Steps between C-alpha positions, in 0.01 A plus 500: 500500500833323451674838485340601833611174668856556380501857632363382836767228519776748418366747758488221762859398431617863513324560833637175644854590399457849641379360834792253516747775411347725767532223763862435404584871531330523840670181625841628389441844654378351829780244528765757411363759746492250784838344426679831440368640828587196711837439332601856580371485860214746436236268645233768539502543121411130452165516682289623203618202295411230756188322621361603837622173651852551364505857636383390843741207526806499277554872443414592857744237629778617268442868576453472876731209586758417234597847375561640852727200569700549180834678510479827308845435351366178347202686353732763352727233353205305356339792315411606247326184386376463145207281404445338161172321426602185311170318444131518587270198514126558542240240591160664545520733799846374604841596363863411563767753413860387460751776568867574551614721788851637461674683785861601559528192727310226315279400211183297565251338265162429660123507451216689661127417507223744412125463507220706356270655760211721394655546156841599636817288496675488840801320644384222732772360725364494854734355760305173522595428137858624522789266436688380806319710759639433843463773763819371660707192440791349688736756343297796627377618159161588360440413139226620268499456122874472487564793732706403801578726792701378796417589855732704721698187600640433153546851359446395139239615256412365154225672305 
């Protein structure tokens, strides 16, 4: 009986570790896919990695508003971008991923939030939760999660 309990305990630990390892792999794959696509201005490739709300708000806004306003010379100068996943912190069905984005223009260290929906890890950064969202401010810029695009009056773009 004692032998059976030990085997059950060992099997439980092995399955738990396997599930955690599987979650970590999926989180890393999802975060990397989303970040690599957005960092390299391929927004349509980010949709499979995002929650429905993020697709309908953040990605739609970036794809339909910010990208068309961005100077193609700036995009060319700012690519290719490389993404390195630095750390992953999981708390139940929520995860934060710290990453480094390196482009020919700048290097940024930041974090992105993921949540587990129906067994799948997805990036969850709808506009309502984005840092510094302001459709327009007194300088004529729109800002969303650190992305700033100036209107036609200022002729500057920072993505």
